[in-house]
N, C-alpha and C positions, 0 to 999 in steps of 0.2 A: 664163418669166420669169427673166432672169439674177439674180445677186446684187446688191442694192442697194449703193451706194459707203457707206464708213464713216461719212459724215457725217450718214446718216439715223438711225443708233442709237448714236454714241458719246457722245452726251450724256445725262447722269443725271437723267430726269424721270419722274414719276410711280412708283406703286408697283410693285416688283418682282413678277414674274409667276412662280412658282418652285415651285408646291406641287404636286409629282408623288410618286408612289409606286412603287418597285420590285417590292415584296413583292405588292401587290394595285392592279396599273393601272387596274382599272375604277373603285377608289375615289378616282381621283386627281382633285383639282380642275382640274388642266390636263390634258386627254385627247390623245394623240396627240402628245407632245412628242418630238422626234426626239433620237437619242443624240448625244453629243457628237463632234465630230470629231477630237478632240486623241488621237491613238494610243498615246502613251507619255508618262510625266510624269517619269522617271529615265532616264538616258541617260548611258553611259561606263563607269568604274570608281570604286567609293568606296573611297578609301584616304587616308592622311594626307597632306595637300597645304599649301602655303605661305600663298596667299591665297584669299579668296573675295570674289568680285565679284557685285554684285547691280544688276540694270538696274530702277531705279524709276522710276514714274510720279509725275512732278511736280504734275499736277492729277487730280481726280477724272473716271475715263473708264470707258466699257464697252466691252469688247474682244469681237468676234465670236469664235467656237471656229474658224472656217477662218483668221483671221488669226493666233491661236494656233499653230495647227497649223502655218501656211507659215512662221513665225518660228521655229518649233523645227526644222523641216526645213532652212532656210537656215543655221541655226547649227551645227546636228549635222553636217551634210554636210562643211561646212568644217573642223570640228574632228576629223572622222574622217580626213582627209587629212594634216593638218598636225599634230596631236598624238594620234595613236592609242594608246589606253590611258592617257593621261596628263591627263585631265580627268575632271569630274564635271558633268553638266548638270542641271538641274529647272526644269521648267514649275510655276510655283507655283499661280496661280488656277485655280480648276476652274469651268466653265461652267454654274452652276446656273440662271440665269435664263433664261426661255423667250423666245423673240423671236417677236412677232406682226407679220404684215404683211397689209394689205388688198390682194388681188392685183387688178389691173385692168389690162387690156390698153391701151398706148398706143401703138400704131399705126395708121395711116390707116385709117379706117371702122371703128374700134373704138367708137364712140358708139352703135352699134347692140348692143353687145353688154355694153358696160361699165354698172354701174348706177351709176356716181358714188361718192358717200360714204354709201349707204345700207347700213346694217349694217355698219359701217366698224370694227368692234371688232378683224378679222383673225383670222388663224388661224395656228397654230404653223409656224414656217419656219427656226427654227434656235436655236442657243444662244448665251447671252453670259456673260462673267464680269466683274463689276462691282469695280473697281479703286479703292481711296481714294487720294488724293495722299499721297506718300511711301510706300506700299506696293511691293513687288517684285514683278515680272512674271517674271523669269528670273533664275535664280542659279547662278553656276558655281564650281567651286574648280579651281585649277591651280597650277602651280609658278611661283616668283615669274621665272624666267626667261622664260616663256610670256606674259608680259603681254601683250605688243603682238600676239601672234596673237588671244588672247582678246579684246582691244577691236576687233578687225576682223569676229570672229564676233557680237559684240554689235551692231556696227553695220549687219551683214547682217539681223539680227533685228528692229531697230527699224525698218527701212525697211518691214517688212511690217504693221506695228501702228499704230492711231492713237494721238495724244496725244504730249506732249512727254516724254522720257525722259532721264534722267543715270544715272552709274554710281557706285556706291558701293563702294570697295575697302578690305577689313579684311584684318589680318594675323592669320592662325591658327595662325602656325607653332610657337607656345607654348601653345596651347589644349589642356588635358589630354584633353578629349572628343575632339578632332581628332587628337591623338597616339595614342590608344586604339582607333581605328578598325581593323577588319579589312577586307581586301580582298574587293569584292565587285563582280562584272562584271554590269551589266543588259545583256542580251541584246537585239538589236533585233526587236520584235514585228512588223514587216513580214515580215521573214525567217521567222520562226518560221511565219507564217500561210500563205507560199507553199510551204513544204516539203511539205504533202500533196498538192498540185497537182503538183508536180514527182515525187513519188513514185508518183503515179498513172499517169502516161504509159509510164514503164517496164512496169509492170504489164498496161495495157490491150494493148501490143504484145506482151507475152507470151503473153496471151491469145487476141490474134489469129492468132499463127504457127500453133497447133494445128488452128484452123479452115482455116486456108488450105492445110495440109496434108491434111485430110480432104476437101477438094473435089478435090484433084490426085488421090486414091486413087480418088475416086468416078468421076472423067472416065476414068483408066486403066481400071478394072473395065468400065466401061460401053463403052469402046472393044473390048474382049478379046470381050466377049458378041458384038458385030456379026462 
């Protein structure tokens, strides 16, 4: 069964279901909770900037982890091409809540398999972040000259998420904490995870070469004996 639309989980209702344990998973109240899909929460370069822009939710809403990840990728890819090394992006909420779904087949003839709403408490299917009204979802820092580029990145991120959002712009050019920042580069985790696989390919090829040479030597020696 595919991912259900956002309207099935965006409204805040019921008690949050989030009691999990990383140290002792077997003692978790919520067992079998999937890991959040958000790969990275800080991107870009941390250094003194001119403006801080926040994408704020106007109403309370619950956002799925796959929506947060889609928004992060859309905005980050655009900024990597247009403002390389001149932005800092942060995904603010963490998807603590566990999403439950009562799985039932909805195709033709499914009435023979589905049990309707019997034992419909559901099973863990994903993660959610609960964001109150007026709280930020994405926070970015840039130079003043790049404001229009950032607005386009925020627009691309807002398309991927439920709820109604707005932008809050704050001048941090004279903020003492901002001016005292040292430059820190946040590397992409996707690239770091792909490197071992890339390194393994040449090693496998190098290991296969001696084996092929040994086979050729055996064939030659066998021909001489005859």
